[in-house]
C-alpha positions as CSV (number, residue, x, y, z in Angstrom):
1,M,38.6,16.6,322.1
2,R,41.3,14.7,320.3
3,R,39.5,15.0,317.0
4,L,39.2,18.8,317.5
5,T,42.8,19.1,318.2
6,E,43.7,17.2,315.0
7,R,41.3,19.4,313.0
8,L,42.9,22.6,314.4
9,A,46.4,21.4,313.6
10,S,45.4,20.6,310.0
11,L,43.8,24.1,309.5
12,A,47.0,25.7,310.9
13,A,49.2,23.8,308.5
14,F,47.0,24.7,305.6
15,A,47.1,28.4,306.5
16,L,50.9,28.3,306.8
17,V,51.3,26.8,303.4
18,A,49.0,29.4,301.9
19,M,50.8,32.3,303.5
20,V,54.1,31.1,302.0
21,A,52.7,30.2,298.6
22,V,50.7,33.3,297.8
23,P,53.6,35.8,298.1
24,A,55.9,33.5,296.1
25,A,53.3,33.3,293.3
26,A,52.6,37.1,293.3
27,A,56.3,38.1,292.8
28,P,57.3,38.4,289.0
29,K,59.9,35.9,288.3
30,G,63.1,37.3,286.7
31,S,61.7,40.8,286.1
32,G,65.0,42.4,287.1
33,A,67.1,40.1,285.0
34,A,64.9,40.7,281.9
35,K,65.2,44.4,282.2
36,A,69.0,44.2,282.6
37,A,69.1,42.0,279.5
38,C,67.1,44.5,277.5
39,L,69.3,47.4,278.5
40,A,72.4,45.4,277.7
41,A,71.1,44.4,274.2
42,H,70.2,48.1,273.5
43,E,73.7,49.2,274.5
44,E,75.4,46.5,272.4
45,A,73.2,47.4,269.4
46,Q,74.4,51.0,269.5
47,S,78.0,49.9,269.6
48,L,77.5,47.5,266.7
49,R,75.8,50.2,264.6
50,T,78.8,52.5,265.2
51,Q,81.1,49.6,264.0
52,K,79.0,49.4,260.8
53,K,77.7,45.9,261.6
54,P,74.0,46.2,260.8
55,H,73.3,42.4,260.8
56,A,74.8,41.9,264.3
57,A,73.0,45.1,265.5
58,R,69.7,43.8,264.2
59,E,69.9,40.7,266.4
60,K,70.4,42.9,269.5
61,L,67.6,45.2,268.5
62,I,65.2,42.3,268.2
63,A,66.2,41.2,271.7
64,C,65.5,44.7,273.2
65,A,62.3,45.1,271.3
66,R,60.6,42.2,273.1
67,V,57.4,42.8,275.1
68,E,59.0,42.2,278.5
69,C,61.4,45.1,277.9
70,P,60.7,48.6,279.2
71,T,58.4,50.7,277.0
72,V,61.0,53.4,276.2
73,V,63.7,50.9,275.3
74,R,61.3,48.7,273.3
75,K,60.1,51.7,271.3
76,E,63.6,53.0,270.5
77,C,64.8,49.5,269.5
78,G,61.8,49.1,267.2
79,E,62.5,52.3,265.4
80,Q,66.2,51.6,265.0
81,L,65.4,48.0,263.8
82,A,63.7,49.5,260.7
83,I,66.7,51.6,259.9
84,V,69.1,48.7,260.3
85,E,67.1,46.4,258.1
86,K,67.5,49.0,255.3
87,D,71.2,49.3,255.8
88,A,72.0,45.6,256.1
89,P,73.5,44.4,252.8
90,T,72.9,40.9,251.2
91,V,74.6,39.0,248.4
92,A,73.3,36.4,246.0
93,L,75.7,33.6,245.3
94,E,76.0,31.9,241.9
95,A,78.4,29.4,240.2
96,R,78.8,28.3,236.6
97,D,80.5,25.1,235.4
98,D,83.0,24.7,232.6
99,S,80.3,25.0,230.0
100,G,78.8,28.2,231.5
101,M,75.7,26.4,233.0
102,A,74.5,27.0,236.5
103,E,76.0,24.7,239.1
104,T,74.6,24.2,242.6
105,A,77.0,21.5,244.1
106,V,79.4,24.1,245.4
107,T,80.3,25.0,249.0
108,V,80.8,28.6,249.8
109,S,82.7,30.2,252.7
110,I,83.1,33.9,253.5
111,D,86.3,35.0,255.3
112,G,87.0,31.3,256.1
113,K,83.5,30.6,257.6
114,R,81.3,28.2,255.6
115,V,78.0,29.8,254.9
116,A,76.5,27.4,252.3
117,D,76.9,23.6,251.6
118,G,75.2,24.2,248.2
119,L,73.7,27.0,246.2
120,T,69.9,27.5,246.5
121,G,69.5,31.0,245.2
122,A,68.7,32.4,248.6
123,A,70.4,35.7,249.6
124,V,73.1,35.6,252.3
125,D,73.6,38.3,254.9
126,V,77.0,39.9,254.9
127,E,78.4,42.8,256.9
128,P,79.6,45.9,254.9
129,G,83.3,45.8,253.9
130,E,85.8,43.7,251.9
131,H,85.3,40.0,252.2
132,V,86.9,36.9,250.6
133,F,84.4,34.5,249.0
134,R,85.6,31.0,248.3
135,F,83.7,28.7,246.0
136,E,84.8,25.0,246.0
137,R,83.5,22.1,243.9
138,G,83.6,18.4,244.8
139,D,86.5,17.8,242.5
140,G,88.7,20.2,244.5
141,K,88.7,23.1,242.1
142,A,88.2,26.4,243.9
143,I,87.8,30.1,243.1
144,E,88.4,33.0,245.5
145,Q,87.1,36.4,245.0
146,H,87.7,39.6,246.9
147,V,84.4,41.6,247.0
148,L,83.7,45.0,248.5
149,V,80.2,44.8,250.0
150,V,78.5,48.2,250.2
151,E,76.2,49.2,253.0
152,G,72.5,49.1,251.9
153,E,73.3,47.0,248.8
154,K,70.7,44.2,248.4
155,N,71.2,40.9,246.5
156,R,74.6,41.8,245.1
157,K,75.6,39.0,242.7
158,V,78.8,37.2,243.4
159,V,79.4,34.7,240.6
160,A,82.2,32.0,240.4
161,D,82.8,31.1,236.8
162,F,84.7,27.8,236.8
163,A,85.1,28.0,233.0
164,T,88.0,30.5,233.7
165,L,90.0,27.5,235.2
166,A,89.7,25.4,232.0
167,P,93.0,24.9,230.1
168,K,93.6,27.5,227.4
169,P,94.5,26.4,223.9
170,P,98.3,26.7,223.3
171,V,99.5,29.9,221.5
172,H,101.7,29.1,218.5
173,D,104.8,31.3,218.3
174,G,105.6,30.4,214.7
175,P,106.2,32.9,211.9
176,P,103.2,35.0,211.0
177,A,101.3,34.1,207.8
178,R,102.7,35.7,204.7
179,G,101.2,39.0,203.9
180,T,99.2,39.3,207.2
181,D,101.5,41.7,209.0
182,E,102.7,43.8,206.0
183,P,100.7,46.3,203.8
184,K,100.0,45.2,200.3
185,K,102.3,46.6,197.7
186,I,101.1,48.5,194.6
187,P,101.5,46.1,191.6
188,V,104.0,46.9,188.9
189,L,101.2,47.0,186.3
190,A,99.7,49.9,188.1
191,Y,103.0,51.8,187.7
192,V,103.1,50.8,184.0
193,A,99.5,52.0,183.4
194,G,100.3,55.2,185.2
195,G,103.3,55.8,183.0
196,V,101.3,55.2,179.9
197,A,98.6,57.6,181.1
198,I,101.2,60.3,181.7
199,A,102.8,59.7,178.2
200,A,99.4,59.7,176.5
201,I,98.3,62.9,178.2
202,G,101.6,64.5,177.1
203,S,101.0,63.3,173.6
204,F,97.5,64.7,173.6
205,T,98.7,68.1,174.7
206,F,101.5,68.2,172.2
207,F,99.5,67.2,169.1
208,A,96.5,69.2,170.1
209,L,98.6,72.4,170.4
210,S,100.4,71.5,167.1
211,G,97.2,71.0,165.2
212,K,95.7,74.2,166.6
213,G,98.8,76.1,165.5
214,A,98.7,74.7,162.0
215,E,95.1,75.5,161.8
216,K,95.7,79.1,162.6
217,D,98.4,79.3,159.9
218,L,96.0,77.9,157.3
219,V,93.3,80.3,158.3
220,S,95.6,83.2,157.7
221,S,97.1,81.9,154.4
222,C,94.6,79.9,152.3
223,S,91.3,79.8,154.1
224,P,88.7,79.0,152.7
225,N,90.4,77.5,149.6
226,C,93.0,75.3,151.3
227,T,93.8,72.1,149.5
228,D,93.6,68.6,151.0
229,D,97.3,68.3,151.2
230,A,97.5,71.5,153.3
231,L,94.7,70.3,155.6
232,S,96.1,66.8,156.0
233,P,98.7,67.7,158.7
234,V,96.1,69.4,160.8
235,K,93.7,66.5,160.7
236,R,96.5,64.1,161.5
237,D,97.5,66.1,164.6
238,Y,94.0,66.3,165.8
239,L,93.5,62.5,165.3
240,I,96.6,61.7,167.2
241,A,95.6,64.0,170.0
242,D,92.2,62.4,170.3
243,V,93.6,58.9,170.3
244,S,96.2,59.9,172.9
245,L,93.4,61.4,175.1
246,V,91.5,58.1,175.0
247,I,94.6,56.1,175.8
248,G,95.5,58.4,178.7
249,V,92.0,58.2,180.3
250,V,91.9,54.4,180.0
251,A,95.4,53.9,181.3
252,A,94.8,56.3,184.2
253,A,91.6,54.4,185.1
254,A,93.5,51.1,185.0
255,A,96.3,52.4,187.2
256,V,93.8,53.6,189.8
257,I,91.9,50.2,189.8
258,L,95.2,48.2,190.1
259,A,96.5,50.4,192.9
260,L,93.3,50.9,194.9
261,P,93.4,47.6,196.9
262,A,96.9,48.4,198.2
263,L,96.0,52.1,199.0
264,T,92.9,51.2,201.0
265,D,94.3,48.1,202.8
266,S,95.4,48.7,206.4
267,P,98.3,46.6,208.0
268,K,97.1,43.5,209.8
269,T,98.8,42.0,212.7
270,S,99.5,38.3,213.1
271,A,96.7,36.3,214.5
272,S,96.9,35.5,218.2
273,I,94.6,34.0,220.8
274,A,93.5,36.8,223.1
275,R,92.2,36.4,226.6
276,S,88.4,36.8,226.6
277,A,86.8,39.6,228.7
278,P,84.7,38.5,231.8
279,P,80.9,38.5,231.5
280,P,79.2,41.8,232.5
281,W,77.6,40.2,235.5
282,M,80.9,39.3,237.0
283,P,82.5,41.8,239.4
284,R,85.8,43.3,238.5
285,M,88.2,41.3,240.5
286,K,91.2,39.0,240.2
287,V,90.2,35.3,240.0
288,R,92.8,32.6,240.6
289,A,92.8,28.9,241.0
290,L,93.6,27.5,244.4
291,P,95.3,24.2,245.3
């Protein structure tokens, strides 16, 4: 009888434990909390998209696209996730040393928050808008750049060129080199040759006309039986005219040759050291050294 009582007590205890354990195991743990978290993530994602923060919105959309989220919410978050991935911009960070070679031992911060302890070539996620990129080397030299990151832009290059911080050669303010800032003057010989050419052309014209006139007089008076003495003045005038023409042509050519360098030479300004333009890959921005 005693053994029967003990056996019945054991069976009752086992049944009680089973009655308590089975409902507890059947109830889904945290189902209400998971649903609330999915809805909250969905709502925050919409707000972040409105604020044009696609990277932050992407994290929330990933949270509300989990399997444990309601089907409707999960589907909408998945569709929006593809759109946000397309709109989220990224930048590619680069740095160049004083000789223009790639440098990796550079820390980078964006808007005061460090994003890289060294450059690896990997793209960095950045929200759209204007940001301050600070590149700093181990020797303390730093460059800050203000960059406008555009929505949807992928792998925008942001390059820090430390060669721009190298000391520039001194600019000498001495007097400019002689003749470099003034046009060349026409040499005196060019004027002399020009004067000779004008005089020779005048001589040619005079004696040619004189000989022609004398020839007409002889034609009307003694031609064809004119004596050598009568023909001599005509020949002399023509000879002087021919010689004058040759002298005039040669002198004119000499004058042009002597004056041509001065006529074609443009004024030159004194030499100065100009600030070199930035490489085409650098963004148009103001770069300054920081303490």
